[in-house]
Structure formats: structure tokens, C-alpha cells
VOSEBA-547833 format. One record per residue: residue in one letter; y, z, x of N, C-alpha, C in turn. Coordinates in steps of 0.02 Angstrom, whole numbers, plus 32768, in hexadecimal, padded with zeros to 4 digits. Example, Ala and Ser with C-alpha at 12.3 -4.5 7.8 and 13.67 -1.06 7.14 Angstrom:
REM residues 2
A7EE4818682947F1F818682677F5B81868294 S7F90816282827FCB816582AC8002818A8285 
//
This chain:
REM residues 373
M8B32636168648B006341683A8ABD63646844 K8A9B6373680D8A5B639668108A27636B6834 Q8A02638A686289CE63666885898F6362685A V89706328685C89376319683088FC6302685A V88C06317684688846303686B885062E5683D I882662BB685A87E562AA683C87B562DF6854 S879C6307682687726340683987286334682F G871662FD680E86D062EE680486C662A967E8 T868F628A67FA867C624967DF8634624D67C7 G86236222679885DF621F677E85C961D86773 L858861CD6770856C618A6768852F618B673B Y852F615E670B84F3615166E384DA610C66F5 T849B6108670C847B60C9671D844660BA66E8 P8448608066C88417606F669483D0606F66B0 P839E607366838358607B66998337603B66B0 F8355600166A483345FC266B4835B5F9966E8 S83385F7B671683565F4F674883375F0A6743 I83615ED7674C834A5E91674B83585E736790 S83255E5B67B1832D5E3B67F283455DF467EA N83605DD7681F83735D91681D83375D65680E E82FD5D77682982C15D4F681D82AF5D4D67D3 E82B35D8767B282A45D89676B82D75D606743 L83155D676756834B5D44673283445CF96739 V83355CE16775832D5C9A678282F25C7D675C T82BB5CA2675B82805C8B673682915C7F66ED C82B45CAF66CE82C75CA8668882F85C6E667E F832D5C6B66A7835F5C37669E83405BF266A6 N83175BE966D882FA5BA866E582CA5B9366AE A82A75BC36690827B5BB3665782A65B9A661C Y82DF5BBB6611830C5BA465DC83285B5F65EC A833F5B54662A835D5B14663D832B5ADB6639 E82EE5AE7664F82BB5AB3664D82AA5A9F6605 K82A65AD065D9829A5AC1659282D45A9C6573 F83115AB16584834D5A8E656A834C5A456580 N833E5A3A65BF833E59F565D9830759CB65B9 A82CD59EA65AD829659C5658D82A759B66544 D82C359E6652182D459DD64DA830B59AA64D1 N833659A16504836F597464FF83685938652E A832A5926653E831E58F16570833E58AF655C D8338589C651D8354585B650783A0585B650C A83BF589264F58408589764F78421589A653F I83FB58BC656A840E58BF65B1840A587A65D0 A83D5585565BF83CE581165D9840557E365C0 A841C57EF6582845257C66564849757DA657D G849B5813659F84DB582965BA850558516589 T84EA586565508510588A651E850958D66526 V84D658EA654C84CB5931655B84C1593865A6 T84DD596C65C384D65978660B849A59A46618 A8470598F6645843559B76657844B59F76679 L84255A2C666F84335A6C668F84145A6E66D4 D843B5A83670584205A8E674883FA5AD0674A L83C85AD2677483A25B10677C83C75B4067A9 S83B85B8067A083D55BB467CA83A45BC56801 S83BA5BEE6832838D5C03686883A65C456884 V837A5C6B68A3838C5CA968C283BE5C9D68FA A83B35C69692183E05C5A695984265C4A6940 F842B5C246909846C5C1368EC84915C5268D6 I846E5C8068B4848E5CBD689B84A75CE868D4 E847D5CF2690684905D20693C84C85D036967 K84C85CC1697184FE5CA2699785405CA56971 A853D5C9B693085795C99690785975CDE68FC S856D5D1268FB85865D5468E585745D8F6911 G853B5D8B693585235DC5695984FA5DF4692D I84EF5DE168EE84C95E0A68BF847F5DFC68C6 K84575E3268C5840E5E2B68CA83EA5E45688C S840A5E72686783ED5E8C682A84245EAC6801 R84135EC167C384435EE16798841E5F0F6768 F84405F46675384235F736722843C5F6066DD V84105F6766AB84225F56666684045F8A6637 M84205F8E65FB84085FBE65CB83C55FA965AB E83B75F6765AB83775F4D6592836C5F0A65B3 K832F5EFD65CB83245EC065F182F65E8C65D1 E82C85EA165A682975E72658B82B85E3A6564 G82EA5E4B653C830D5E18651683325DE76542 I834F5E01657883745DD765A783455DA665CA L83095DBD65DA82D95D9465FF82AC5D6A65D3 D82B95D69659282965D3D656382BE5CFC655F P82A45CC4657B82CB5C85657D82DB5C686538 T82BB5C82650382CC5C6B64C083035C9664A0 R83165CCC64C283495CFA64A783825D0464D8 M83745D22651383A45D2D654883DF5D5A6533 V83CF5D8C650C83FE5DC164F783D55E0164EF S83F05E3A650283CB5E7964FB83B85E8664B3 R837F5EA764AB83695EBE646983765F096464 I83AC5F1B644483BE5F61643B83D15F6B63F2 A83AB5F9563CF83B55F9F638783F85FC2637B E84175FB0634384545FD3632F8444601B631D R847360466328846B608D63188494609E62DA G847D60CF62B584A260E5627A84E36107628C D850F610C625C855161296269854C6173627C D85146194626A850C61DB627A84E861E662BD E84D961AF62E184B961B4632284ED61A76359 L84E061C36394850D61B863CC8509616F63E1 S8543614E63E98545610863FB852960FD6441 L851060C1644C84F360B0648D852660BA64C6 Q856260A264BC859660A864F085AA60F064FA A85AD611764C585BD615E64CA8585618364EE E8547616F64E2850D618F650485126187654F M8524614A6565852E613E65AD8566616A65C8 A859C616D65A285D7619265B885C961DD65BD V85A561F8658D8594623F658E856A625065CC A853A622565DD851062316617853962316657 A85656200665F858F61FD669B85C06237669D A85D9624B666286096282665E85E962C36675 R85AC62D06660858B630E66748581631066C0 D857362D766DE856C62D2672685AE62E46749 A85E562C7672F862762D3674D863D631B6743 L8631633767088645637C66FB862163AC672B A85E163A1673585BB63CC676285D663C767A9 R85E7638B67BF860063816803864663A0680B A866C63A067D586B063BD67D786AF640867CC G8676642567BA8673646C67AB8697647E676B R8696644E673B86BA645866FC868A645566C1 T86A1646E6688867E646A664986A964436617 P868E642E65DF86B8640C65AD86F564346597 A86F16477659A872A64A065878766649865B5 D875A647D65F187916474662187B564326618 I879C640565EE87B863C265E687E463BF65A8 D881E63A265AF884D639B657788536353655E M883D63236586884762DD6573880B62B4658A V87F36287655E87BC6259656D87D762136566 L87CD61EB659A87E561A6659A87A9617965A9 V8798614D657B8764611B6586878760DA6597 A877D60C365D5879F608765EE876B60566607 C8764601E65E487305FEE65F887405FA965DA S87175F7865EB87245F3265D887155F23658F N86E25F44657486CD5F35653086BA5F75650B M86D55F7D64CF86C05FB464A3868F5F976470 Q865D5FBF645E86295FA4643286405FA163EA R86795FBF63DA86945FBA639786E05FBF639A A87005FB1636387495FB4636187615FFC635A Y874260236330875560696324871D608C62FE P871960CF6302874660FD6325874060F56371 A8772610F63948775610863DD8737612663FD M871C6103642E86E1611B645286F0615E6474 A872E6165648D874161A364AF873C61E06481 V874E61D76442874C620E6413870362216403 E86D861EF6400869061FD63F6867462246431 V8685620F646D866D623264A9868A627964AB Q86C96280649A86E962C2649786C262F06469 D86AF62D7642E868A62FE63FE8644630F6418 A862362DE643885DF62EA645185DE631F6488 L8613632264AF8616635364E68634639664D0 G865363976496867263D4647E86B463E364A1 I86DC63AF64AD871C63B564CF875463BB649C D877F63EC64A487BB63F2647A87F063C46498 G882463B66472885A638B648D885A6348646C Y885E63136494886562D064778844629C64A4 G883962606488881C622A64AE883161E76492 F882F61B464BC883D617064A5881D613E64D4 D881960FF64BC87FA60C964E18830609C64FE M881F60796534884B60476550882160116573 N883D5FD66579881A5F9E6597884A5F7665C2 V883C5F756603885F5F49663188295F24665A A87F35F13663887BB5EEF665687A25F146695 C87985EEF66CC877A5F0D670787A65F426729 S87E65F44671788135F766733881A5FB46708 S87F25FB966D487F95FF166A587F4603566C5 A87C7603D66F787BF607F671687FD6095673C T8819606867658854607B678C88916085675E F8897605C672B88CD606666FB88C360A866D7 G888460B866C8887460F866A78885613366D3 I8878612E671488896165674288D461716741 Q88FC613B674089456143673E895B616766FE Q893C615566C6894C61776686893A61C1668B A890261D066AB88ED621566B2891D623C66DF V8932621D67168963623D674289A3624F671C A89BB622066F589F8622B66CF89F06264669D A89B66268667D89AA629D664C89A862E2666E V898A62E666A98987632666CC89CC633966E7 Q89EF630967048A31631867208A64632C66EA S8A5C631066AF8A8B632066788A7A63616655 G8A3E637B66638A2963B866428A0563AD6600 Q89F9636F65ED89D6636065AF898C637465B3 A8970637465EF892A638565F7891F63AB6638 R88F463DE663588E16400667388B263D3669C A888463B4667A88546387669B8843634F666C V883663146688882862D8666187E462BC6677 L87BD62A86645877D628766518786623C6644 V878062146679878661CB6674873F61AD6677 L872E6184664686EB6168664186ED611C663E N86BC60FD666086B960B466638673609B6651 P8662609C66108620608765FA861D603A65F1 E86006019662186005FD0662185BB5FB4660E I85B75F9465D4857A5F7065C0858B5F2665C6 T85955F10660385AB5ECB660F85755E986600 S85375EAE65FB85025E7F65E7850E5E6365A2 G85375E87657A85455E70653685765E366533 H85A15E2E656585D25DF7656285C15DBE6591 L85865DC365B185725D8F65E1854B5D5865C0 N855C5D1A65D085365CE065B884FC5CD565E9 W84C25CEE65D884885CE96604846E5CA2660A R84895C7365E384755C2D65E684A45C036610 D84D55C22663085065BFF665984F25C0766A3 R84DE5BD266C384C65BD5670884FB5BF26737 D853A5BE4672B856F5BFA6759857E5C446754 S85685C65671D857A5CAC671585405CD866FD H85045CBC66F384CF5CE366D484B85D1E66FF F84CC5D21673C84B75D55676B84EB5D8A6779 I85275D83675E85605DAA6775855E5DF46763 F854D5E046725855C5E47670B851F5E756707 G852F5EB6670584FE5EEB66FA851F5F2466D4 D84F65F5166BA850E5F89669285105FCA66BB A853F5FF566AB8544603766CB857D605D66AA C8581609E66B885BA60C666A085CE60F766D6 T860E60FB66E38629612C67138657615D66EF A865F6197670E868B61CB66F386B461E9672B I86F261FC671C87216217674D87456253672E I8747628A6752876F62C4673C87AF62C56765 V87E862C46742882A62C86762884B6308674B E88646331677B88836371676988B66386679D A88D963BC678F890B63D667BD88E963F467FB K890663E6683488E963FD687388E8644A6878 D891C646A685E892264B2686888F064DB683F T88CE64BA6810889C64DF67E8885664C267F1 A884E648E6818880C646F682187DE649D6849 V879E649B6838876D64C6685A8735649F687C S8737645E687687026433689086FF643368DC Q86C4642568F686BA641B693E86C263D16950 H86D463A7691F86D7635F692A871B63436914 Q87506361692C8793634D691587B16316693F F87D362E8691D87FC62B5693D884162B7691D E887362C7694588B762C6692B88CE627F6921 I88ED627268E78909623068D88950622E68F4 I895A62066927899B6206694989C461C86939 G89A8619A691289CE615E68FF89A7613368CF T89C96115689F89AA60E6687189DA60AB6866 E89BD6073685689E56037684889BD600C6818 L89DE5FF367E489BE5FC767B389E65F8667AD K89C25F5067A189E45F0F679989BB5EE3676B T89DD5EBE674089BD5E8C671689E45E4B6718 R89BF5E15671389DD5DD2670F89B05DA766E5 F89CB5D8966B089A15D666681897F5D29669F S893F5D23669189185CEA66A788DE5CDE6677 N88CD5C9F666B88945C8C664288565C7E666C A88595C8A66AD88215C7866D987E35CA166CC I87EB5CDC66AF87B35D05669887C15D16664F R87935D04662287A45D0C65DB87655D1765B1 N876F5D3B6579873C5D456547875F5D466503 N874F5D1664D787735D0F649887515D33645E F87205D5E646C86FF5D816435872E5DB46416 G87305DB763D4875B5DE763B387535DE56368 F87735E146345876A5E1A62FD87895DE262D5 L87B55DBB62F487D35D8262D187A75D4362D5 N87705D4662F987445D0B62FE872B5CF462BA R87235D22628B87095D106249873C5CE66221 F877A5CE2623887AB5CB86216879A5C6E621C D87785C5C625387665C15625F871B5C126270 E86F35C04623E86AA5C05624786925BD4627B S86B85B9F628686A25B6B62B5869E5B8462FD G86C15BBB630C86C15BD46350868E5C0B635C M866F5C24632786415C5C632F86035C476356 G85F15C71638785B65C6263AF85C25C3263E9 K86005C1B63F1860E5BEC642786135C10646B A860C5BEA64A086095C0764E386475C2E64F6 D86815C1C64D986BE5C3E64EC86C35C8464CF K86935C9764A586925CDB648A866C5D0B64B9 L86595CF264F2863A5D1A652786645D136566 F86515D37659A86755D3365DA86745CEC65F5 R86AD5CD6660F86B15C97663486EA5C9D6666 Q86E45C79669C87185C7B66CF871B5C3A66F6 Q87545C2F6715875C5BFA674687565C1B678A G87185C1F67A287095C4767DC87325C38681A R87385BF8682B875D5BE6686887A75BF76862 K87C25BED682688095BFE681A88145C496821 V87E65C70680487EB5CB9680887E95CCF6851 F87BA5CB5687787B25CC768BD87F35CB868E3 K880E5C7D68D988495C6768FE88875C9168EC E888D5CA468AC88CA5CC6689688C65D12689D V888B5D2F688F88875D78688C88825D9868D1 C885D5D7968FF88545D98694188965DA86964 P88C45D79696B89035D8B698B892D5DBC6963 M89295DB9691F894D5DE968F689345E306902 A88F25E38690488D55E7A690D88E55E966953 A88DF5E6C698688EE5E8269CA89375E9769D0 E89645E7069B489AB5E8169B889BA5EC06991 M89995EC8695889A35F04692F898E5F436955 I89565F3F6977893E5F78699D89705F8A69D4 K89875F5869F889B75F656A2E89F85F826A13 T8A0F5F6969DB8A4C5F8369BC8A445FCB69A6 T8A0B5FDA698789FF601E696F89FB604F69A9 L89DA603A69E089D660656A1B8A1B60726A38 A8A44603E6A3C8A8760456A588AB160766A2E K8AAC607169EC8AD2609E69C08ABB60E669C8 A8A7A60EF69D88A60613269E18A6A614C6A28 G8A8861226A538A9461366A988A5661386AC3 V8A26610E6AB189E6610B6AD689E060C76AF8 E89CF60C86B3789C360896B5C897B60726B52 V897260316B56892F60146B4E88FE60346B7F A891460406BBB88E9605D6BEF88D160A36BDE Q88F360C46BAF88E161086B9C88AD610B6B65 V889C60D26B48886D60CF6B10882560CC6B2A S87FD60FB6B1487B760FE6B2A878960D46AFF R879A60CC6ABF876B60AB6A92878F60886A59 Y8773604E6A46878B60286A0D8752602269DA W875C604069A0872C6039696A87466002693B L87305FC56948874B5F8B692487225F7C68E6 H87415F5968B8871F5F3F687D86E25F166893 Q86AA5F246873866B5F046888865B5EC8685C A867E5E91686786745E546840864F5E1F6867 N86625E1868A686495DE168CF86505DF46918 L861B5DF0693D861C5E056983864E5DDC69AC N86525D9B69A0867F5D7169C686C85D8469B9 M86D85D97697C871C5DAE696C872D5DED6993 N86FF5E1D6993870C5E5C69B687135E536A01 L86EA5E276A1D86EE5E196A6487325DFB6A76 L874A5DCD6A4C878A5DAD6A5A87C45DDE6A51 I87C15E066A1C87F75E366A1087FD5E676A4A A87C45E806A6187C45EAE6A9A87E05E8C6AD8 R87CF5E4D6AE287E75E276B1C88335E1E6B19 L884C5E116ADD88945E076AD588BB5E486AE1 I889B5E806AD388BC5EC16ADE88B85ED66B27 L887C5ED06B43886F5EEB6B85887D5EBA6BBE G887E5E7A6BAE88855E476BE288455E3C6C08 R880E5E556BED87CB5E4E6C0B87975E5C6BD5 D87585E506BE487235E616BB5871B5EAD6BB2 A87105EC66B7587075F0E6B6C86C15F226B81 E86BC5F5E6B9D867A5F7B6BAA865A5F8F6B67 A86185F946B6785F55FA36B28860C5FE46B08 N861B60166B31863060566B15867960576B01 E869F60246B1586E660216B0186EF60066ABA A86C35FDA6AA586C75FBC6A6286805FB96A46 P86655FF26A30861F5FF46A1986115FC769DE V85D45FAD69DD85BF5F7D69A985885F9B697E I85905F98693D855B5FAC690F85475F7468E0 L856C5F3C68E2855F5F0668B3851C5EE268C1 D84FF5EEC68FC84BF5ECD6909848A5EE768D9 T848E5F2668C6845D5F43689984785F4E6852 Y84B95F56684B84D75F62680984F75F2367EA A85045EF06813852A5EB567FE85715EC967E9 N85935E9F67C385D75EAD67AD85D35ED9676F T85E75F18677685E85F45673D862F5F4F6722 S86585F1D672C869E5F1D671586C25F5B672F S86E15F826703870C5FBA671986E55FF0673F A86A45FF46733867C60286753866F601B679E G86755FDD67B4865F5FCA67F7867F5FF1682F S86C15FF3683186E36016686886D460606866 I86CA607C682A86BC60C36823867460D36837 I864560A5682A860160AF6844860360B36890 A8628608568AF862E608668F8864D60C76910 F868260DE68EE86A3611D68FF8673615868F7 H864E615868C0861F618E68B185E9619368E6 K85CF615B68FB8596615A692A85AB61606973 Y85E8614F698285FE614E69C8863E617669D3 Q863961B869C9867361E469D48661622469F9 D8623623B69F38611627D6A0C861362836A59 D860D62496A7B860D624B6AC48654624D6AE1 M868762486AB786CB62456AD186E4628B6AE3 A8708628E6B1A872362CE6B32876362E06B0C A8773631F6B0A87B163366AEC87EC63126B0D G881A62F96AE4885462D56AFD884B628A6B00 A880D62736AF88800622A6AFA881D62096ABC T883861CD6AC6885A61A96A908831616C6A7B G8832615E6A3A880F61236A208835610369E8 V882060C669D68840609F69A1880C608A696E I8818609A692F87F1608068F78819604668DA C87FC600B68D888215FD168BE87F55FA86890 S880F5F96685787EC5F6B682888195F2F6817 F87F85EF96804881D5EBC67F387F25E9267C5 G88125E6F679787EB5E46676988155E246735 A87F65E1866FB88155DF166C688595E0E66B4 G88845DE266A388C85DF7669388FC5DC566AC Y89035DBD66EE88E65DE5672389005E2D6722 S88D45E5B673788E95EA1673D88D05EBB6780 I88F95EE467A088E75F0367E088FF5F4B67DF G88D35F7967F288E55FBF67F788D15FDC6839 C88FD6001685988EE6022689988FA606D6894 V88CD609368AF88D360DB68B188C660F168F9 I88F76111691988EF612A695D88DB61746959 V88A56185697B888C61CA6977888261E769BE R8886622969C4887B624A6A04884B628569F9 K881762876A2187E462BD6A1A880463016A28 V87F9632F69FB881463736A0187E5639D6A2C 
//
């Protein structure tokens, strides 16, 4: 079987950051106005008053301290609480493609590659900004890549599922090298008026170059020595937004057309699934837990990551064993584990082994075992 490596990664970080303090100020202004406007109904028991948020509540619940977004003024306007980003014409580069192109150039430079070396572009993320044409084909055109591209969505596991698709394409000979992109504008599907989730998400885009080991030229290679994918249907994380919404006007604009989750249920069910998946993938690859130097886990919730690491290791992980980026990036869906991988890989010695693992809506879980070349 042809050996395959990740030869480069890239990251696009949006220009704006929102602190928990800024977010709480906006949310509480909205909640206080809602409660005042509905005082009579609240007193009569027909409307439930909104609880205020706090920095302490957010950090205890998630470990998140800030998040990057593509536009912040609209989000922090308590009368709007949605980004203000103008639509672009059909002849202009799409917002999501713009993020992807920036991350792609970063990854190409790190891999020592040019667009001429890439045969396949895969955009894998939680939300596409349109139905068609495929975002991957637009990015392919913007970068001047020959070959083919397509989009896929497995929510927060899109990046790891995308890596597996890239590995298969390289091993089969369909592509010399594959560019996997994860442009996440999660601020678009977040209900900023929901106290239980208004702090969860942030925007970012990651890029990954996957190619054959025998032709790679990068100084930053990680051989992919094992992958495992798993899905199990669950409604615990759901978003009902889609093109069929116009069939029933009564549902348009309702809260279920944005992100929603049963947080405690997700925590209870996903943590043991992810830990078991990692152990199973390691065993299939012939790697013992004690041989793993680093876990780049999905960056959704600090408490989840701490528990997953504990279930794998039988102890609390050291900071360098399971690096955290969600404190500053928040949950960037599929990009999270790759941001951690991108930022925390250069210090690893040749031969060191690590695990990239993502988990989320679906449920979906993807594991990629890598070894520093």
C-alpha cells in the first residue's frame, strides 16, 4: 500500500475577535430589553424571562474566552445580533472561497508545493454558503488548479473524513496530491440570542496537503499510519436550515433553523465514544497508548477534551499532550482539531506519534494516526 503523508497545513484567522466580556454585554442588553418588553406576559406566566449570561458561566461551561469572527459589529448590536456582511456578485470570489484560498496558500508554502502539484480539491466543512456550484470548484479555479474538486459535510468531523478521502485518492492513483479545506463560518449558524450556546462558535479556515510520501518535499511531513471513521445517527445536535424550508412558511426564521444541541446528552454519549474510537484506531495501527506523544482533539468544549484524554490515558493529560486552542478560537467545528495540529506540531521529534480526532453532529467521529517523518 502506498505510503501517504500530510506534508503541509495552513490557517486563516479572521480579522476580528470577540471577548467573553463583549459578548456578555451584548447578550445581557438584549435579555434585559426582552424581559422589560414582555414584563406583563412574564408576570402572567405565559412568557419565560431570559436569564442573564456571565463571563464566569461561559468559561466554566466551555473553557472559551474569545472567538474570531468575519464581522463583529452586527453580532454585538443587541438589536441585530447577526454579522453584517454584504452579498457579493456572482463574478466576485465568495466569502468562504476567500478564506479557503488564504489557508490554501499557507499550506502550499509549508508543503513546498504550487497549485500545479495538486490534482484534487476537497472542501469539507459544516456549512456551505450556497447549494451550488461546489465551493471546492470555485477554490480550484481561484488557485489555478487542474483536476477536480467537490464538497462534503460531516459537520465537526468533516476534516478527518476529508483526510481519509484524500488518502484514498492518493493511494488509488487518482491524485498525486490533495488539498483539503475546512472554511468554517460558524457564526452564521449560531443563535446569538440563546444563553446556552451564544458563546460556543468562532470562524476560521484550515488547509491540509495530503500526498504520496515518496514524492513529498516538505520539511513538515507526518505519515498517516491509520484512519478510522464512524457515524451513528443522533438528533442531539441539529440544524434544520435548508432549501426545503420555503415549503412551510410557518417554520421560516424559527430557532430550529440554527444550531441547537442537548449539551448534557452530547457530553455523556460522545466522550466515551470518542475515547473508545481512539483506542480502537491505535490498536488497529499497532500503536500502544503509551507511544502517543500528542492528541489533537476536536476543540468544542474543554471539559469534553479533559474527560476524553482521561478515559484514554487513565490520568489527566499534560498540557502538551492535548493542546488547547478553543480558549481563543472557540469551537470552529471541523477546523478545530486541525488548528491545534497546525499550531502544535513543529516541536515533535522524528518518529513521534500523534492522533487527530474530531467528533460532532451525526454523531460522527474521525481518527487519523500520524507519525512525524
